[in-house]
Biotite code that builds the C-alpha atoms (Angstrom):
import biotite.structure as struc

atoms = struc.array([
    struc.Atom([-1.535, 52.286, 32.671], chain_id="A", res_id=1, res_name="MET", atom_name="CA", element="C"),
    struc.Atom([-0.617, 48.595, 31.872], chain_id="A", res_id=2, res_name="LYS", atom_name="CA", element="C"),
    struc.Atom([-3.931, 47.317, 33.419], chain_id="A", res_id=3, res_name="ASN", atom_name="CA", element="C"),
    struc.Atom([-5.784, 49.544, 31.239], chain_id="A", res_id=4, res_name="LEU", atom_name="CA", element="C"),
    struc.Atom([-4.048, 48.368, 28.143], chain_id="A", res_id=5, res_name="SER", atom_name="CA", element="C"),
    struc.Atom([-4.609, 44.718, 29.011], chain_id="A", res_id=6, res_name="ILE", atom_name="CA", element="C"),
    struc.Atom([-8.120, 45.463, 29.793], chain_id="A", res_id=7, res_name="LEU", atom_name="CA", element="C"),
    struc.Atom([-8.617, 47.185, 26.291], chain_id="A", res_id=8, res_name="LEU", atom_name="CA", element="C"),
    struc.Atom([-7.058, 44.321, 24.648], chain_id="A", res_id=9, res_name="PHE", atom_name="CA", element="C"),
    struc.Atom([-9.441, 41.733, 26.023], chain_id="A", res_id=10, res_name="PHE", atom_name="CA", element="C"),
    struc.Atom([-12.306, 44.040, 25.463], chain_id="A", res_id=11, res_name="SER", atom_name="CA", element="C"),
    struc.Atom([-11.216, 43.980, 21.702], chain_id="A", res_id=12, res_name="MET", atom_name="CA", element="C"),
    struc.Atom([-11.086, 40.232, 21.598], chain_id="A", res_id=13, res_name="LEU", atom_name="CA", element="C"),
    struc.Atom([-14.331, 39.812, 23.317], chain_id="A", res_id=14, res_name="PHE", atom_name="CA", element="C"),
    struc.Atom([-15.992, 42.254, 20.674], chain_id="A", res_id=15, res_name="LEU", atom_name="CA", element="C"),
    struc.Atom([-14.414, 40.357, 17.798], chain_id="A", res_id=16, res_name="ILE", atom_name="CA", element="C"),
    struc.Atom([-15.528, 36.848, 19.177], chain_id="A", res_id=17, res_name="GLY", atom_name="CA", element="C"),
    struc.Atom([-19.094, 38.474, 19.276], chain_id="A", res_id=18, res_name="CYS", atom_name="CA", element="C"),
    struc.Atom([-19.184, 39.421, 15.826], chain_id="A", res_id=19, res_name="GLU", atom_name="CA", element="C"),
    struc.Atom([-22.556, 38.209, 14.106], chain_id="A", res_id=20, res_name="GLU", atom_name="CA", element="C"),
    struc.Atom([-22.154, 34.899, 12.497], chain_id="A", res_id=21, res_name="VAL", atom_name="CA", element="C"),
    struc.Atom([-24.944, 34.147, 9.507], chain_id="A", res_id=22, res_name="GLN", atom_name="CA", element="C"),
    struc.Atom([-25.320, 30.070, 8.711], chain_id="A", res_id=23, res_name="LYS", atom_name="CA", element="C"),
    struc.Atom([-25.645, 29.725, 4.980], chain_id="A", res_id=24, res_name="ILE", atom_name="CA", element="C"),
    struc.Atom([-28.802, 28.338, 3.303], chain_id="A", res_id=25, res_name="ASP", atom_name="CA", element="C"),
    struc.Atom([-27.130, 26.224, 0.623], chain_id="A", res_id=26, res_name="THR", atom_name="CA", element="C"),
    struc.Atom([-30.588, 25.493, -0.573], chain_id="A", res_id=27, res_name="THR", atom_name="CA", element="C"),
    struc.Atom([-31.198, 29.447, -1.349], chain_id="A", res_id=28, res_name="ASN", atom_name="CA", element="C"),
    struc.Atom([-28.196, 31.207, -0.977], chain_id="A", res_id=29, res_name="ASP", atom_name="CA", element="C"),
    struc.Atom([-28.740, 34.779, -1.449], chain_id="A", res_id=30, res_name="THR", atom_name="CA", element="C"),
    struc.Atom([-24.932, 35.756, -0.515], chain_id="A", res_id=31, res_name="GLY", atom_name="CA", element="C"),
    struc.Atom([-23.208, 38.234, -3.089], chain_id="A", res_id=32, res_name="LYS", atom_name="CA", element="C"),
    struc.Atom([-20.817, 36.050, -5.781], chain_id="A", res_id=33, res_name="GLN", atom_name="CA", element="C"),
    struc.Atom([-16.977, 36.029, -5.367], chain_id="A", res_id=34, res_name="VAL", atom_name="CA", element="C"),
    struc.Atom([-14.487, 35.982, -8.100], chain_id="A", res_id=35, res_name="MET", atom_name="CA", element="C"),
    struc.Atom([-12.881, 33.084, -6.681], chain_id="A", res_id=36, res_name="SER", atom_name="CA", element="C"),
    struc.Atom([-14.917, 29.650, -7.031], chain_id="A", res_id=37, res_name="LEU", atom_name="CA", element="C"),
    struc.Atom([-17.495, 28.612, -3.828], chain_id="A", res_id=38, res_name="ASP", atom_name="CA", element="C"),
    struc.Atom([-19.221, 25.617, -3.082], chain_id="A", res_id=39, res_name="TYR", atom_name="CA", element="C"),
    struc.Atom([-22.146, 27.318, -5.396], chain_id="A", res_id=40, res_name="ARG", atom_name="CA", element="C"),
    struc.Atom([-19.929, 26.799, -8.306], chain_id="A", res_id=41, res_name="ASP", atom_name="CA", element="C"),
    struc.Atom([-18.734, 23.400, -7.325], chain_id="A", res_id=42, res_name="PHE", atom_name="CA", element="C"),
    struc.Atom([-22.231, 21.785, -7.073], chain_id="A", res_id=43, res_name="ASP", atom_name="CA", element="C"),
    struc.Atom([-23.565, 23.721, -10.515], chain_id="A", res_id=44, res_name="GLN", atom_name="CA", element="C"),
    struc.Atom([-20.353, 21.906, -12.174], chain_id="A", res_id=45, res_name="ALA", atom_name="CA", element="C"),
    struc.Atom([-20.766, 19.056, -10.467], chain_id="A", res_id=46, res_name="ALA", atom_name="CA", element="C"),
    struc.Atom([-24.641, 18.482, -11.349], chain_id="A", res_id=47, res_name="SER", atom_name="CA", element="C"),
    struc.Atom([-24.388, 19.466, -15.014], chain_id="A", res_id=48, res_name="GLN", atom_name="CA", element="C"),
    struc.Atom([-21.591, 16.721, -15.329], chain_id="A", res_id=49, res_name="MET", atom_name="CA", element="C"),
    struc.Atom([-23.598, 14.093, -13.661], chain_id="A", res_id=50, res_name="ILE", atom_name="CA", element="C"),
    struc.Atom([-26.447, 14.782, -15.750], chain_id="A", res_id=51, res_name="GLN", atom_name="CA", element="C"),
    struc.Atom([-24.782, 14.775, -18.884], chain_id="A", res_id=52, res_name="SER", atom_name="CA", element="C"),
    struc.Atom([-23.183, 11.679, -18.214], chain_id="A", res_id=53, res_name="LEU", atom_name="CA", element="C"),
    struc.Atom([-26.335, 9.453, -17.021], chain_id="A", res_id=54, res_name="ILE", atom_name="CA", element="C"),
    struc.Atom([-28.280, 11.108, -19.800], chain_id="A", res_id=55, res_name="SER", atom_name="CA", element="C"),
    struc.Atom([-25.708, 10.261, -22.504], chain_id="A", res_id=56, res_name="SER", atom_name="CA", element="C"),
    struc.Atom([-26.454, 6.397, -21.877], chain_id="A", res_id=57, res_name="GLY", atom_name="CA", element="C"),
    struc.Atom([-22.735, 5.429, -21.782], chain_id="A", res_id=58, res_name="SER", atom_name="CA", element="C"),
    struc.Atom([-23.108, 3.811, -18.214], chain_id="A", res_id=59, res_name="LEU", atom_name="CA", element="C"),
    struc.Atom([-26.061, 1.495, -19.148], chain_id="A", res_id=60, res_name="ALA", atom_name="CA", element="C"),
    struc.Atom([-24.892, -1.903, -19.571], chain_id="A", res_id=61, res_name="LYS", atom_name="CA", element="C"),
    struc.Atom([-26.611, -4.438, -21.469], chain_id="A", res_id=62, res_name="LYS", atom_name="CA", element="C"),
    struc.Atom([-26.721, -7.122, -19.163], chain_id="A", res_id=63, res_name="ASP", atom_name="CA", element="C"),
    struc.Atom([-27.835, -4.629, -16.412], chain_id="A", res_id=64, res_name="GLY", atom_name="CA", element="C"),
    struc.Atom([-24.871, -5.015, -14.146], chain_id="A", res_id=65, res_name="SER", atom_name="CA", element="C"),
    struc.Atom([-22.804, -2.148, -13.147], chain_id="A", res_id=66, res_name="ARG", atom_name="CA", element="C"),
    struc.Atom([-19.501, -0.752, -13.937], chain_id="A", res_id=67, res_name="TYR", atom_name="CA", element="C"),
    struc.Atom([-16.845, -0.765, -11.636], chain_id="A", res_id=68, res_name="VAL", atom_name="CA", element="C"),
    struc.Atom([-15.320, 2.901, -11.766], chain_id="A", res_id=69, res_name="VAL", atom_name="CA", element="C"),
    struc.Atom([-12.201, 4.328, -10.194], chain_id="A", res_id=70, res_name="ALA", atom_name="CA", element="C"),
    struc.Atom([-11.560, 8.237, -9.820], chain_id="A", res_id=71, res_name="THR", atom_name="CA", element="C"),
    struc.Atom([-8.046, 8.689, -11.104], chain_id="A", res_id=72, res_name="SER", atom_name="CA", element="C"),
    struc.Atom([-6.232, 12.250, -11.100], chain_id="A", res_id=73, res_name="LYS", atom_name="CA", element="C"),
    struc.Atom([-8.244, 15.615, -11.568], chain_id="A", res_id=74, res_name="VAL", atom_name="CA", element="C"),
    struc.Atom([-5.655, 18.437, -11.766], chain_id="A", res_id=75, res_name="THR", atom_name="CA", element="C"),
    struc.Atom([-6.076, 21.660, -10.400], chain_id="A", res_id=76, res_name="ASN", atom_name="CA", element="C"),
    struc.Atom([-4.771, 24.470, -13.293], chain_id="A", res_id=77, res_name="ASP", atom_name="CA", element="C"),
    struc.Atom([-6.450, 27.324, -11.392], chain_id="A", res_id=78, res_name="THR", atom_name="CA", element="C"),
    struc.Atom([-4.651, 30.117, -9.157], chain_id="A", res_id=79, res_name="MET", atom_name="CA", element="C"),
    struc.Atom([-6.307, 28.825, -6.190], chain_id="A", res_id=80, res_name="GLN", atom_name="CA", element="C"),
    struc.Atom([-5.550, 26.298, -3.702], chain_id="A", res_id=81, res_name="ARG", atom_name="CA", element="C"),
    struc.Atom([-8.440, 23.954, -4.327], chain_id="A", res_id=82, res_name="ILE", atom_name="CA", element="C"),
    struc.Atom([-8.840, 20.153, -3.089], chain_id="A", res_id=83, res_name="ASP", atom_name="CA", element="C"),
    struc.Atom([-10.331, 18.738, -6.065], chain_id="A", res_id=84, res_name="THR", atom_name="CA", element="C"),
    struc.Atom([-12.503, 16.228, -3.948], chain_id="A", res_id=85, res_name="ASP", atom_name="CA", element="C"),
    struc.Atom([-14.994, 19.058, -3.719], chain_id="A", res_id=86, res_name="LEU", atom_name="CA", element="C"),
    struc.Atom([-15.879, 18.397, -7.155], chain_id="A", res_id=87, res_name="LEU", atom_name="CA", element="C"),
    struc.Atom([-15.262, 14.222, -7.544], chain_id="A", res_id=88, res_name="THR", atom_name="CA", element="C"),
    struc.Atom([-17.060, 13.644, -4.162], chain_id="A", res_id=89, res_name="ALA", atom_name="CA", element="C"),
    struc.Atom([-20.247, 14.926, -5.280], chain_id="A", res_id=90, res_name="LYS", atom_name="CA", element="C"),
    struc.Atom([-19.706, 13.301, -8.623], chain_id="A", res_id=91, res_name="ILE", atom_name="CA", element="C"),
    struc.Atom([-18.941, 9.814, -6.949], chain_id="A", res_id=92, res_name="GLU", atom_name="CA", element="C"),
    struc.Atom([-22.010, 10.207, -4.548], chain_id="A", res_id=93, res_name="GLN", atom_name="CA", element="C"),
    struc.Atom([-24.260, 10.887, -7.431], chain_id="A", res_id=94, res_name="ASP", atom_name="CA", element="C"),
    struc.Atom([-22.845, 8.069, -10.002], chain_id="A", res_id=95, res_name="LEU", atom_name="CA", element="C"),
    struc.Atom([-23.471, 5.644, -7.062], chain_id="A", res_id=96, res_name="MET", atom_name="CA", element="C"),
    struc.Atom([-26.836, 6.909, -6.269], chain_id="A", res_id=97, res_name="LYS", atom_name="CA", element="C"),
    struc.Atom([-28.085, 6.402, -10.069], chain_id="A", res_id=98, res_name="SER", atom_name="CA", element="C"),
    struc.Atom([-27.570, 2.639, -9.625], chain_id="A", res_id=99, res_name="GLY", atom_name="CA", element="C"),
    struc.Atom([-25.212, 2.303, -12.792], chain_id="A", res_id=100, res_name="GLN", atom_name="CA", element="C"),
    struc.Atom([-21.791, 2.367, -11.031], chain_id="A", res_id=101, res_name="VAL", atom_name="CA", element="C"),
    struc.Atom([-19.810, 1.098, -8.030], chain_id="A", res_id=102, res_name="VAL", atom_name="CA", element="C"),
    struc.Atom([-16.761, 3.245, -7.306], chain_id="A", res_id=103, res_name="MET", atom_name="CA", element="C"),
    struc.Atom([-13.518, 1.357, -6.177], chain_id="A", res_id=104, res_name="THR", atom_name="CA", element="C"),
    struc.Atom([-11.366, 2.317, -3.125], chain_id="A", res_id=105, res_name="SER", atom_name="CA", element="C"),
    struc.Atom([-8.475, -0.246, -3.851], chain_id="A", res_id=106, res_name="ALA", atom_name="CA", element="C"),
    struc.Atom([-7.091, 2.174, -6.585], chain_id="A", res_id=107, res_name="VAL", atom_name="CA", element="C"),
    struc.Atom([-7.438, 5.901, -7.247], chain_id="A", res_id=108, res_name="GLY", atom_name="CA", element="C"),
    struc.Atom([-5.279, 8.819, -8.246], chain_id="A", res_id=109, res_name="GLY", atom_name="CA", element="C"),
    struc.Atom([-5.289, 10.557, -4.942], chain_id="A", res_id=110, res_name="LYS", atom_name="CA", element="C"),
    struc.Atom([-5.032, 8.761, -1.538], chain_id="A", res_id=111, res_name="GLU", atom_name="CA", element="C"),
    struc.Atom([-8.361, 10.120, -0.617], chain_id="A", res_id=112, res_name="SER", atom_name="CA", element="C"),
    struc.Atom([-9.808, 7.811, -3.036], chain_id="A", res_id=113, res_name="ASN", atom_name="CA", element="C"),
    struc.Atom([-8.108, 5.051, -1.733], chain_id="A", res_id=114, res_name="ARG", atom_name="CA", element="C"),
    struc.Atom([-8.932, 3.049, 1.268], chain_id="A", res_id=115, res_name="ASP", atom_name="CA", element="C"),
    struc.Atom([-5.516, 1.980, 3.096], chain_id="A", res_id=116, res_name="ASP", atom_name="CA", element="C"),
    struc.Atom([-7.216, -0.816, 4.779], chain_id="A", res_id=117, res_name="THR", atom_name="CA", element="C"),
    struc.Atom([-7.710, -2.910, 1.478], chain_id="A", res_id=118, res_name="VAL", atom_name="CA", element="C"),
    struc.Atom([-4.029, -3.482, 1.526], chain_id="A", res_id=119, res_name="TYR", atom_name="CA", element="C"),
    struc.Atom([-3.281, -3.311, 4.968], chain_id="A", res_id=120, res_name="ASN", atom_name="CA", element="C"),
    struc.Atom([-5.454, -6.443, 6.029], chain_id="A", res_id=121, res_name="MET", atom_name="CA", element="C"),
    struc.Atom([-3.768, -8.218, 3.088], chain_id="A", res_id=122, res_name="ARG", atom_name="CA", element="C"),
    struc.Atom([0.113, -7.288, 4.836], chain_id="A", res_id=123, res_name="GLU", atom_name="CA", element="C"),
    struc.Atom([-1.669, -8.568, 7.717], chain_id="A", res_id=124, res_name="THR", atom_name="CA", element="C"),
    struc.Atom([-2.523, -11.578, 6.028], chain_id="A", res_id=125, res_name="ARG", atom_name="CA", element="C"),
    struc.Atom([1.343, -12.282, 4.837], chain_id="A", res_id=126, res_name="ASP", atom_name="CA", element="C"),
    struc.Atom([2.569, -11.344, 7.964], chain_id="A", res_id=127, res_name="SER", atom_name="CA", element="C"),
    struc.Atom([2.709, -12.951, 11.835], chain_id="A", res_id=128, res_name="SER", atom_name="CA", element="C"),
    struc.Atom([0.089, -11.049, 12.837], chain_id="A", res_id=129, res_name="LYS", atom_name="CA", element="C"),
    struc.Atom([-2.476, -12.717, 10.458], chain_id="A", res_id=130, res_name="GLY", atom_name="CA", element="C"),
    struc.Atom([-2.218, -15.716, 12.828], chain_id="A", res_id=131, res_name="GLU", atom_name="CA", element="C"),
    struc.Atom([-4.309, -13.949, 15.311], chain_id="A", res_id=132, res_name="GLU", atom_name="CA", element="C"),
    struc.Atom([-7.284, -13.761, 12.849], chain_id="A", res_id=133, res_name="PHE", atom_name="CA", element="C"),
    struc.Atom([-9.679, -16.490, 12.050], chain_id="A", res_id=134, res_name="LYS", atom_name="CA", element="C"),
    struc.Atom([-8.079, -17.102, 8.735], chain_id="A", res_id=135, res_name="GLN", atom_name="CA", element="C"),
    struc.Atom([-11.736, -17.337, 6.651], chain_id="A", res_id=136, res_name="GLU", atom_name="CA", element="C"),
    struc.Atom([-12.172, -13.697, 7.689], chain_id="A", res_id=137, res_name="THR", atom_name="CA", element="C"),
    struc.Atom([-9.055, -12.429, 5.921], chain_id="A", res_id=138, res_name="LEU", atom_name="CA", element="C"),
    struc.Atom([-9.300, -11.401, 2.235], chain_id="A", res_id=139, res_name="PRO", atom_name="CA", element="C"),
    struc.Atom([-8.179, -13.869, 0.155], chain_id="A", res_id=140, res_name="GLN", atom_name="CA", element="C"),
    struc.Atom([-5.612, -13.389, -3.007], chain_id="A", res_id=141, res_name="LYS", atom_name="CA", element="C"),
    struc.Atom([-7.325, -12.560, -6.154], chain_id="A", res_id=142, res_name="GLY", atom_name="CA", element="C"),
    struc.Atom([-10.563, -10.995, -4.878], chain_id="A", res_id=143, res_name="GLN", atom_name="CA", element="C"),
    struc.Atom([-10.117, -7.178, -5.638], chain_id="A", res_id=144, res_name="ILE", atom_name="CA", element="C"),
    struc.Atom([-12.254, -6.287, -8.471], chain_id="A", res_id=145, res_name="ILE", atom_name="CA", element="C"),
    struc.Atom([-10.269, -4.167, -10.987], chain_id="A", res_id=146, res_name="SER", atom_name="CA", element="C"),
    struc.Atom([-11.783, -1.206, -12.313], chain_id="A", res_id=147, res_name="PRO", atom_name="CA", element="C"),
    struc.Atom([-13.412, -1.044, -15.895], chain_id="A", res_id=148, res_name="GLU", atom_name="CA", element="C"),
    struc.Atom([-13.661, 2.830, -16.178], chain_id="A", res_id=149, res_name="LEU", atom_name="CA", element="C"),
    struc.Atom([-11.521, 5.846, -14.928], chain_id="A", res_id=150, res_name="SER", atom_name="CA", element="C"),
    struc.Atom([-12.834, 9.262, -14.245], chain_id="A", res_id=151, res_name="LEU", atom_name="CA", element="C"),
    struc.Atom([-10.372, 12.091, -14.527], chain_id="A", res_id=152, res_name="SER", atom_name="CA", element="C"),
    struc.Atom([-10.187, 15.658, -15.633], chain_id="A", res_id=153, res_name="GLY", atom_name="CA", element="C"),
    struc.Atom([-8.859, 19.162, -14.943], chain_id="A", res_id=154, res_name="LYS", atom_name="CA", element="C"),
    struc.Atom([-9.891, 22.485, -13.646], chain_id="A", res_id=155, res_name="ILE", atom_name="CA", element="C"),
    struc.Atom([-8.511, 25.327, -15.544], chain_id="A", res_id=156, res_name="TYR", atom_name="CA", element="C"),
    struc.Atom([-8.394, 29.198, -14.987], chain_id="A", res_id=157, res_name="GLN", atom_name="CA", element="C"),
    struc.Atom([-8.451, 32.318, -17.671], chain_id="A", res_id=158, res_name="ARG", atom_name="CA", element="C"),
    struc.Atom([-8.289, 35.756, -16.830], chain_id="A", res_id=159, res_name="ASN", atom_name="CA", element="C"),
    struc.Atom([-9.142, 38.574, -19.242], chain_id="A", res_id=160, res_name="LEU", atom_name="CA", element="C"),
    struc.Atom([-9.421, 42.110, -19.333], chain_id="A", res_id=161, res_name="ARG", atom_name="CA", element="C"),
    struc.Atom([-13.187, 42.923, -19.853], chain_id="A", res_id=162, res_name="TYR", atom_name="CA", element="C"),
    struc.Atom([-12.461, 46.952, -19.671], chain_id="A", res_id=163, res_name="ASP", atom_name="CA", element="C"),
    struc.Atom([-10.627, 49.478, -18.271], chain_id="A", res_id=164, res_name="LYS", atom_name="CA", element="C"),
    struc.Atom([-11.695, 48.727, -14.509], chain_id="A", res_id=165, res_name="ASP", atom_name="CA", element="C"),
    struc.Atom([-13.114, 45.328, -14.917], chain_id="A", res_id=166, res_name="LYS", atom_name="CA", element="C"),
    struc.Atom([-12.206, 41.548, -15.399], chain_id="A", res_id=167, res_name="GLN", atom_name="CA", element="C"),
    struc.Atom([-13.488, 38.671, -16.556], chain_id="A", res_id=168, res_name="GLN", atom_name="CA", element="C"),
    struc.Atom([-12.607, 35.238, -14.833], chain_id="A", res_id=169, res_name="VAL", atom_name="CA", element="C"),
    struc.Atom([-13.243, 32.106, -16.659], chain_id="A", res_id=170, res_name="GLU", atom_name="CA", element="C"),
    struc.Atom([-13.284, 28.534, -15.024], chain_id="A", res_id=171, res_name="TYR", atom_name="CA", element="C"),
    struc.Atom([-13.257, 25.575, -17.120], chain_id="A", res_id=172, res_name="TYR", atom_name="CA", element="C"),
    struc.Atom([-14.320, 22.079, -15.382], chain_id="A", res_id=173, res_name="PHE", atom_name="CA", element="C"),
    struc.Atom([-13.318, 19.098, -17.704], chain_id="A", res_id=174, res_name="GLN", atom_name="CA", element="C"),
    struc.Atom([-13.982, 15.778, -17.092], chain_id="A", res_id=175, res_name="LEU", atom_name="CA", element="C"),
    struc.Atom([-13.607, 12.468, -18.761], chain_id="A", res_id=176, res_name="LYS", atom_name="CA", element="C"),
    struc.Atom([-14.377, 8.650, -18.531], chain_id="A", res_id=177, res_name="MET", atom_name="CA", element="C"),
    struc.Atom([-11.887, 6.324, -20.100], chain_id="A", res_id=178, res_name="THR", atom_name="CA", element="C"),
    struc.Atom([-12.252, 2.337, -20.575], chain_id="A", res_id=179, res_name="ASP", atom_name="CA", element="C"),
    struc.Atom([-9.263, 1.065, -18.723], chain_id="A", res_id=180, res_name="VAL", atom_name="CA", element="C"),
    struc.Atom([-8.938, -1.922, -20.952], chain_id="A", res_id=181, res_name="LYS", atom_name="CA", element="C"),
    struc.Atom([-8.891, -0.373, -24.205], chain_id="A", res_id=182, res_name="THR", atom_name="CA", element="C"),
    struc.Atom([-7.926, 2.991, -23.476], chain_id="A", res_id=183, res_name="GLY", atom_name="CA", element="C"),
    struc.Atom([-10.995, 4.352, -25.305], chain_id="A", res_id=184, res_name="LEU", atom_name="CA", element="C"),
    struc.Atom([-13.027, 7.402, -24.097], chain_id="A", res_id=185, res_name="ARG", atom_name="CA", element="C"),
    struc.Atom([-16.589, 6.675, -22.913], chain_id="A", res_id=186, res_name="PHE", atom_name="CA", element="C"),
    struc.Atom([-17.571, 9.940, -22.404], chain_id="A", res_id=187, res_name="TRP", atom_name="CA", element="C"),
    struc.Atom([-16.371, 13.632, -22.174], chain_id="A", res_id=188, res_name="GLN", atom_name="CA", element="C"),
    struc.Atom([-17.525, 17.116, -20.894], chain_id="A", res_id=189, res_name="GLU", atom_name="CA", element="C"),
    struc.Atom([-16.814, 20.564, -20.270], chain_id="A", res_id=190, res_name="GLU", atom_name="CA", element="C"),
    struc.Atom([-18.603, 23.133, -18.082], chain_id="A", res_id=191, res_name="VAL", atom_name="CA", element="C"),
    struc.Atom([-17.759, 26.852, -17.979], chain_id="A", res_id=192, res_name="LEU", atom_name="CA", element="C"),
    struc.Atom([-18.095, 29.160, -15.060], chain_id="A", res_id=193, res_name="ILE", atom_name="CA", element="C"),
    struc.Atom([-17.573, 32.952, -16.205], chain_id="A", res_id=194, res_name="GLY", atom_name="CA", element="C"),
    struc.Atom([-17.618, 35.617, -13.499], chain_id="A", res_id=195, res_name="LYS", atom_name="CA", element="C"),
    struc.Atom([-17.020, 39.552, -14.234], chain_id="A", res_id=196, res_name="ARG", atom_name="CA", element="C"),
    struc.Atom([-16.014, 41.980, -11.798], chain_id="A", res_id=197, res_name="GLY", atom_name="CA", element="C"),
    struc.Atom([-13.564, 44.769, -10.432], chain_id="A", res_id=198, res_name="SER", atom_name="CA", element="C"),
    struc.Atom([-10.210, 44.769, -11.324], chain_id="A", res_id=199, res_name="ASN", atom_name="CA", element="C"),
    struc.Atom([-9.860, 45.040, -7.286], chain_id="A", res_id=200, res_name="LYS", atom_name="CA", element="C"),
    struc.Atom([-11.458, 41.695, -6.749], chain_id="A", res_id=201, res_name="SER", atom_name="CA", element="C"),
    struc.Atom([-8.888, 39.126, -6.339], chain_id="A", res_id=202, res_name="VAL", atom_name="CA", element="C"),
    struc.Atom([-9.569, 35.341, -7.840], chain_id="A", res_id=203, res_name="ALA", atom_name="CA", element="C"),
    struc.Atom([-7.177, 33.522, -6.021], chain_id="A", res_id=204, res_name="TRP", atom_name="CA", element="C"),
])
């Protein structure tokens, strides 16, 4: 009897492991929508914001040079555990592809926006370990370029009762670009993604 139970247990594990897996076609995903945020929502919000920012002309310098941009804090004010890098990573990527900005890894609102090596090598330079390096290859003081613009924002969720057995969930993606020296806001955009579904659907 004990051997039979063990056999049934491993048979169940085998069946679970053999469950069909379908690869997502991210260019033409026909899968059903969910009440929570998925990758399609982040792609849509990021694409609309990038189009708005680039077409606004706010990033076009008269001398043709590029702005140095830092990604500041993007707050997650939803009921979901969201890594806001899902939004900012695509925006940073498309901004750099536009040829109008360079992103800095020296400062930023999240650890993921900073590269520790920038400061680690300076600590090495100022320690006894620095003697092991060719001095001309070490970063010198006064070389880090300060950001001119800062990208910050918020993702906000609002749940509404739509009718007796349905709910409406609204997701607001808000971003703004601020001049670091003056504090003046260069650009601001909000993208709304709304969903309606059964009250039984979970939006977090």
